[in-house]
C-alpha positions as CSV (number, residue, x, y, z in Angstrom):
1,L,0.0,0.0,0.0
2,S,1.4,3.4,-1.0
3,A,0.4,6.9,-1.6
4,V,0.1,8.2,-5.2
5,R,0.5,11.9,-5.7
6,Y,-1.9,13.9,-8.0
7,T,1.0,13.8,-10.5
8,G,0.8,10.0,-10.7
9,I,4.1,9.5,-8.9
10,S,4.0,6.7,-6.2
11,G,5.6,7.1,-2.8
12,A,7.4,4.4,-1.0
13,P,5.1,1.6,0.3
14,F,4.1,2.2,3.9
15,R,2.3,-1.1,4.5
16,Q,3.1,-4.6,3.2
17,E,1.5,-7.9,3.9
18,Q,2.0,-11.4,2.6
19,H,-0.7,-14.0,2.5
20,R,-0.1,-17.5,1.1
21,R,-3.2,-19.1,-0.4
22,T,-3.7,-22.1,-2.6
23,L,-6.9,-22.0,-4.7
24,P,-8.3,-24.5,-7.1
25,P,-8.9,-23.3,-10.7
26,G,-11.8,-20.9,-11.0
27,Q,-12.2,-20.3,-7.3
28,E,-12.0,-16.9,-5.6
29,E,-11.1,-15.8,-2.1
30,T,-11.3,-12.4,-0.4
31,V,-8.6,-11.1,1.9
32,T,-9.4,-8.1,4.0
33,M,-6.8,-5.5,5.0
34,T,-8.0,-2.7,7.4
35,V,-5.9,0.5,7.3
36,S,-6.5,3.2,9.9
37,Y,-6.3,6.9,9.3
38,A,-3.4,7.1,11.8
39,E,-1.5,4.8,9.4
40,Y,-2.3,6.4,6.0
41,G,-3.0,10.0,7.1
42,P,0.6,11.1,7.3
43,Q,1.3,9.5,3.9
44,V,-1.3,11.3,1.8
45,G,-1.8,14.9,0.8
46,E,-5.1,16.7,-0.1
47,Q,-5.2,15.5,-3.7
48,D,-3.5,12.1,-3.3
49,A,-4.9,8.5,-3.6
50,L,-3.9,5.2,-2.1
51,K,-2.5,2.5,-4.4
52,L,-2.9,-1.2,-3.5
53,T,-0.8,-3.6,-5.5
54,V,-1.5,-7.3,-5.3
55,A,0.5,-10.1,-7.0
56,G,0.2,-13.8,-7.1
57,A,1.9,-16.7,-8.9
58,V,0.8,-19.9,-10.5
59,E,2.9,-22.6,-9.0
60,E,2.8,-25.0,-12.0
61,T,3.8,-22.4,-14.6
62,G,5.6,-19.7,-12.6
63,Q,3.3,-17.1,-14.3
64,V,2.9,-14.0,-12.2
65,V,-0.5,-12.2,-12.0
66,A,-0.7,-8.7,-10.7
67,K,-3.5,-6.2,-10.1
68,E,-3.4,-2.5,-9.0
69,L,-6.3,-0.6,-7.4
70,R,-6.3,3.2,-6.8
71,V,-8.6,4.6,-4.2
72,R,-9.2,8.4,-4.2
73,L,-9.8,9.8,-0.8
74,H,-12.3,12.6,-0.2
75,T,-12.4,14.8,2.9
76,P,-15.9,15.1,4.2
77,E,-17.6,18.4,4.0
78,L,-18.1,20.4,7.2
79,T,-21.0,22.7,7.7
80,L,-21.2,25.1,10.6
81,T,-24.3,26.9,11.8
82,V,-23.7,30.0,14.0
83,R,-26.6,30.4,16.4
84,A,-25.5,33.7,18.0
85,P,-23.4,36.7,16.9
């Protein structure tokens, strides 16, 4: 997991995990990774995204399969109502 600047340049990875799974052909499995704001907050700027890169290998052929997912972060809007001057 790394930050991607608005220019498209990736920062150094700040989180790495390894999971070893063996799946039969055609089967899928979901792996969940929870990342707190305390972990990613210092890594990203206002217009940045998070990039998750996942790779796997086919044991029989040595073929590597990779996928990349970018998640754009949005700061929630804040509305203030002043009740008195």
